[in-house]
Residue, then its C-alpha position, 0 to 999 in steps of 0.5 A: m735905905k732898904n736897898l742900901l742895906k740889901t746891897v751891903a749885905i750882898v756885897a758882904f756875903s759875896v766877899g765872905t764867900i770869895t774869902v772862904s772859897k780861896a781858903q786853903k784846906i788843910a787836913h791831918i792824919s797819923l801815918d803811924s796809926l794808918i800803917t798799924i791798921m793796914p792788914e799788910s802790916k801784920i803780914a810784913q811783921e810776921v815775915a820780919q819776925k821769921y827773918l829775925k828768928d832765923l838770924e837769932n838761930q844762927v847766932a845761937t848755933m855760933d854761940n854754942e860752937l864757941q861755948t863747946k870749944y871753950a869748954d874743951y879748951m878749959k878742960n884740956k888746956d893743961t895737957y896742951s903744949a904752948l903752941v897748941a894752947n896759943t893756937k886754940e886761944t887764937e881760934l877762940q878769939d877769932l870765933n868770938k870776933r866772927i860772932e860779934d861781926f855776924k851780930a852787927q851785920a845781922q842787925q843791919d840786915y834785919q833793918r834793911k829787910y824790915g825796910e824792904l817789907s815796909k816800903p810797899i805798905y808806906d807807898k800804898a798808904k801815901k798813894a791813898i792819902d794823895l788820892v783822898a787829898k786830891e778828891s777832897g780838895y786839900k792843899y796840904v795833909l800833915d802827919t800828926s805822928t811826925g809833923n811832916v807834910l805828906y801831901s802838898e799841891t805845887a806852889d811857888d818857891i819863894l827862896p829867891v825872894v826871901k834871899k833878896k830880902l835877907d840881903t837887905m836885913e841886918p846880919a844876925q849876931i852870933p853869940g861868941a863869934q868874933n867875925s860877925p858878917k858885915t852889913p851891906g854898904t857899911k865900913p868896918t870899924p877901925k881897931p884902935a892901935g894896940k899896946 
């Protein structure tokens, strides 16, 4: 009886060890938090802020030019001929449009610049995550700030198998859809003769 208990205990221990060793290790990290504590982030933010300040200064210069020209126009508009007044109004409208276009372009340019500055930081963080995951034997690393998978080992793509399984299943019923997909191998129900 003792030998039987020993054998059962050894088998149970072995099965448990095999099961645990085959379990996939999953880790998580907040990528946003990691990026925030990296010293390069502060440097990138400073460069981005300087770039933004330069753009804002250009907008301020253009706004001052518009305000000066508008004030001059309002002060002297009674002395202008119709042709000169129309020309000045068109000039003010054109300048205002250029300022608005510049602001929109500056916003896009700032976002592009910020992306350029951030990319090496994200690349470095991703590389560090990959290295730690491989060294520690993690199969997956999840980003808790976005829910994205940051690292995964190569695995089988089961799309073809799932597609095959879908082909054997009943079609999904779409609310409000008149032409629901037909189940494979079924005949459409004939419609009764209309009025």
